[in-house]
C-alpha positions in Angstrom: -45.9 32.5 119.0 -43.1 34.8 120.3 -41.6 32.1 122.4 -41.7 29.6 119.6 -40.2 32.1 117.3 -37.3 32.9 119.6 -36.6 29.2 120.1 -36.6 28.7 116.3 -34.3 31.7 115.8 -31.8 30.4 118.3 -32.0 26.8 116.8 -31.3 28.3 113.3 -28.2 29.9 114.7 -27.0 26.5 116.0 -27.9 24.8 112.8 -25.9 27.3 110.6 -22.9 28.0 112.8 -20.5 26.3 110.3 -21.4 29.0 107.7 -19.3 31.6 109.6 -16.1 29.8 108.4 -14.3 30.8 111.6 -14.7 34.5 110.9 -15.0 36.8 113.8 -18.3 38.6 114.0 -17.9 42.3 114.1 -21.5 43.7 114.2 -24.9 42.5 115.2 -28.2 44.1 114.1 -31.6 43.1 115.6 -34.2 44.5 113.3 -36.1 44.0 110.1 -39.2 43.7 112.4 -39.8 45.0 115.9 -37.5 43.3 118.4 -38.8 45.6 121.1 -41.8 43.3 121.2 -39.7 40.6 122.9 -39.4 40.3 126.6 -36.1 40.8 128.4 -35.7 37.1 128.9 -36.3 36.4 125.2 -33.9 39.1 124.1 -31.2 37.8 126.5 -31.7 34.3 125.0 -30.9 35.6 121.5 -27.6 37.2 122.8 -26.8 34.0 124.7 -27.2 32.0 121.5 -24.8 34.4 119.7 -22.3 33.9 122.5 -22.6 30.2 122.4 -22.5 29.5 118.7 -20.4 32.3 117.1 -17.0 33.7 117.7 -17.2 37.4 118.1 -15.2 40.4 119.3 -15.8 41.5 122.9 -19.3 43.1 123.0 -17.9 46.5 123.9 -15.8 46.5 120.7 -18.7 45.7 118.5 -21.5 47.8 117.1 -24.7 46.1 118.4 -27.8 47.8 117.1 -31.4 47.2 118.1 -34.4 48.7 116.2 -37.3 50.1 118.2 -40.2 52.5 117.9 -40.4 55.6 120.1 -43.5 54.4 121.9 -41.8 51.2 122.9 -39.1 53.0 124.8 -40.7 53.0 128.2 -38.5 53.7 131.3 -38.4 50.0 131.9 -37.5 49.1 128.3 -34.7 51.6 128.2 -33.3 50.2 131.4 -33.4 46.7 129.9 -31.5 47.9 126.8 -28.9 49.4 129.1 -28.3 46.0 130.7 -27.9 44.2 127.3 -24.8 44.3 125.0 -26.8 46.8 122.8 -24.7 50.0 122.3 -26.7 51.5 119.3 -30.4 52.0 118.8 -32.1 52.7 115.5 -35.4 54.4 116.1 -38.2 54.7 113.6 -39.1 58.4 114.1 -40.4 59.0 110.5 -41.8 62.5 111.2 -42.1 65.1 114.0 -45.7 65.9 112.9 -48.6 64.1 114.4 -50.6 64.5 111.2 -48.0 62.6 109.1 -47.6 60.0 111.8 -51.3 59.3 111.7 -51.1 59.1 107.9 -48.4 56.4 108.3 -50.6 54.6 111.0 -47.7 54.9 113.5 -48.6 54.3 117.1 -46.3 57.0 118.5 -46.8 60.7 118.7 -44.3 63.5 118.0 -44.0 64.1 121.7 -42.8 60.6 122.4 -39.7 61.0 120.4 -37.7 63.4 122.7 -38.9 61.3 125.7 -37.6 58.1 124.2 -34.2 59.8 123.3 -33.8 61.0 126.9 -34.5 57.6 128.3 -32.0 55.9 126.0 -29.4 58.5 127.0 -30.0 58.1 130.7 -29.4 54.3 130.2 -26.0 54.7 128.5 -27.0 54.5 124.8 -24.5 57.0 123.3 -25.2 56.1 119.7 -28.7 56.7 118.4 -29.9 56.6 114.8 -33.3 57.9 113.7 -35.2 57.3 110.4 -37.1 60.1 108.7 -39.4 60.3 105.7 -40.2 63.1 103.3 -42.4 63.7 100.3 -45.7 63.2 102.0 -48.8 64.3 100.0 -49.4 67.9 100.8 -46.0 68.3 102.7 -44.3 71.6 101.9 -40.5 72.2 101.8 -41.0 74.5 104.7 -42.6 71.8 106.8 -39.8 69.4 105.9 -37.2 71.8 106.9 -38.9 72.2 110.3 -38.7 68.4 110.7 -35.0 68.4 109.8 -34.4 71.2 112.4 -36.2 69.2 115.1 -34.1 66.1 114.2 -30.9 68.2 114.5 -32.0 69.6 117.8 -32.6 66.1 119.2 -28.8 65.3 118.6 -28.8 61.8 117.2 -25.5 60.5 116.0 -26.9 59.1 112.8 -29.9 60.1 110.5 -31.3 58.1 107.7 -33.9 59.8 105.4 -36.0 58.4 102.6 -38.5 59.7 100.2 -42.0 58.3 100.6 -42.5 55.8 97.8 -45.8 55.0 96.2 -45.9 51.2 95.8 -48.1 49.4 93.4 -51.3 48.0 94.9 -51.1 49.9 98.1 -53.8 52.0 99.8 -51.6 55.1 99.1 -51.7 54.4 95.4 -55.5 54.1 95.5 -55.8 57.3 97.4 -53.8 59.2 94.8 -55.6 57.6 91.9 -59.0 58.5 93.4 -57.9 62.1 94.1 -58.2 61.7 97.8 -54.6 62.9 98.2 -52.2 64.6 95.8 -48.8 63.2 95.3 -45.9 65.7 95.7 -44.3 66.6 92.4 -40.8 65.5 91.4 -39.3 69.0 91.7 -40.6 69.5 95.3 -39.2 66.2 96.4 -35.8 67.0 94.8 -35.8 70.3 96.6 -36.6 68.5 99.9 -33.7 66.1 99.4 -31.2 68.8 98.8 -32.5 70.8 101.7 -31.8 67.7 103.8 -28.2 67.5 102.6 -27.6 71.2 103.1 -29.0 71.4 106.6 -27.4 68.2 107.9 -24.0 68.9 106.5 -24.2 72.5 107.9 -25.0 70.9 111.3 -21.8 68.7 111.1 -23.2 65.5 109.7 -21.3 63.6 107.1 -23.2 62.6 104.1 -21.6 59.2 103.5 -24.3 57.3 101.6 -27.2 58.4 99.4 -29.8 58.3 102.3 -27.5 58.2 105.3 -25.8 60.9 107.5 -23.6 60.6 110.6 -21.7 62.7 113.0 -17.9 62.0 112.7 -17.0 58.5 113.8 -20.6 57.3 113.8 -21.1 55.8 110.4 -23.2 52.6 110.6 -20.6 49.9 110.6 -23.2 47.2 110.0 -24.9 48.9 107.0 -21.5 49.9 105.6 -20.6 46.1 105.4 -23.5 45.7 102.9 -22.1 48.4 100.7 -18.6 47.2 100.7 -19.4 43.5 100.1 -18.6 42.1 103.5 -20.2 38.7 104.1 -23.1 38.6 106.6 -25.4 36.0 108.2 -29.1 36.7 108.6 -31.3 34.6 110.9 -35.1 34.5 111.3 -38.1 34.8 109.0 -37.3 36.7 105.8 -33.6 37.2 106.7 -31.0 37.4 104.0 -27.4 36.1 104.1 -24.4 36.6 101.7 -21.0 35.1 101.6 -19.6 36.5 98.4 -20.5 33.5 96.3 -24.1 32.9 97.2 -27.1 34.9 98.4 -29.8 33.2 100.4 -33.0 34.2 102.1 -35.4 32.5 104.5 -39.1 32.1 103.9 -41.0 35.2 105.0 -44.0 33.3 106.4 -43.6 33.2 110.2 -45.6 30.0 110.8 -43.8 28.1 108.0 -40.4 29.4 109.2 -41.1 28.1 112.7 -42.4 24.7 111.6 -39.6 24.1 109.2 -36.9 25.0 111.9 -38.7 22.7 114.4 -38.5 19.9 111.8 -34.7 20.5 111.5 -34.7 22.3 108.2 -33.7 25.9 107.3 -36.5 27.1 105.0 -34.3 29.0 102.5 -33.9 29.7 98.9 -30.7 30.9 97.3 -28.9 32.1 94.1 -25.3 31.6 93.1 -23.5 34.8 92.3 -21.8 34.7 89.0 -19.4 37.4 87.5 -22.3 39.5 86.1 -24.3 39.4 89.3 -21.2 40.3 91.4 -20.5 43.3 89.1 -24.1 44.5 89.3 -24.2 44.0 93.1 -21.1 46.3 93.3 -22.7 49.0 91.1 -25.9 49.1 93.2 -24.1 49.1 96.5 -20.6 50.7 96.4 -21.8 53.6 94.1 -24.3 54.6 96.7 -21.4 55.7 99.0 -19.3 58.8 98.9 -16.2 56.7 98.2 -17.9 55.2 95.2 -16.1 52.5 93.1 -12.4 51.7 92.7 -12.3 50.8 89.0 -8.9 49.3 89.4 -10.4 46.4 91.4 -12.8 45.4 88.5 -11.9 42.7 85.9 -11.0 44.2 82.6 -14.1 43.5 80.5 -16.4 45.0 83.2 -14.0 47.8 83.9 -14.1 48.8 80.2 -17.9 48.5 80.1 -18.3 50.6 83.3 -16.0 53.4 82.0 -17.8 53.5 78.6 -21.3 53.6 80.2 -20.2 56.2 82.8 -18.6 58.6 80.4 -21.8 60.4 79.4 -22.7 60.8 83.0 -19.2 62.2 83.8 -19.6 64.6 80.9 -23.0 65.8 82.2 -21.6 66.2 85.7 -23.7 63.5 87.3 -20.7 61.3 88.0 -17.2 62.3 89.0 -14.0 60.4 88.0 -11.2 61.0 90.4 -8.2 58.8 89.4 -9.3 55.2 89.8 -12.5 56.2 91.6 -15.9 57.0 90.2 -18.6 58.4 92.5 -21.9 60.3 92.2 -21.7 64.1 92.1 -23.8 66.3 94.2 -26.1 66.8 91.2 -26.3 63.1 90.5 -27.4 62.0 93.9 -31.1 62.5 93.4 -31.2 60.7 90.1 -28.9 57.9 91.2 -31.3 55.1 90.3 -31.3 56.2 86.7 -27.5 56.4 86.6 -27.1 53.0 88.3 -29.4 51.4 85.9 -27.3 52.6 83.0 -24.2 51.0 84.5 -25.8 47.6 85.1 -24.4 44.8 82.8 -27.3 42.9 81.2 -26.8 39.2 80.4 -27.6 39.7 76.8 -24.6 42.0 76.6 -22.2 39.1 77.2 
């Protein structure tokens, strides 16, 4: 199945190469799954397809990220990454406590994390991002601060951190409903989020997006392109693409994806982006960043709507207006979803 999938992935790249519109590719991201499950030959085949079908900057000038799990980073795998064009690794750490890793059904243990980092460094990977989670049932702010401290001591160039979400229909929701575990209260999660900001900024990390922190010069170039509206191409099962006028996504069923590509069809759905959708996309992406939104770039009807709806949040100190820019305040970061939803333009308001 892996071999067929890689063949289909490379074939999709060839089938869609006209969509790049002669643009020079600036970043590459292998993830949205577990690319570390591929062999070296299969991974090299993916890079060869990019070389063959797309115009891009020299590999050394690009940001080329690969996702991996700490337990996948064996000495052999780290050496393989070092031989590829990869210059950035995003590692799903999640927690430095074995108890919480077991809760998430992760394969790795806390002790694997530093070992993986050391192996990546020894093989020339000088840009590592780690993902963390907080707000676990029963987790205390003190335990979370200990996790943050261990992350800082590890020295990654980039840290992403997210609050554990209770999704409808999941085992976690059933465990909470049955009383098997107790969900952390809102105030505790808020305290954890601001502890995260305080500790990372004190350690020299720049808080450049709601959930993302980087050492100077190490913002994620790839993820930043999503937030500033740069077009992107996504290949593979469940991959999304965007060109400013249309958003499309591939079928998320692996078997169907492979079969459709083998039959010469890209199994995608799409939506055209009208003025309202374009405005709403900007609200839910650009406003997540420290730079926020430049209101002077917005068409007049939407600019007037934005300023009107933002005014109460500015007055409450949740948003800051600085000349032509509006951005979230420190106090508004944690309740950003509520603020963003107020600024969304609904079709019935036309």
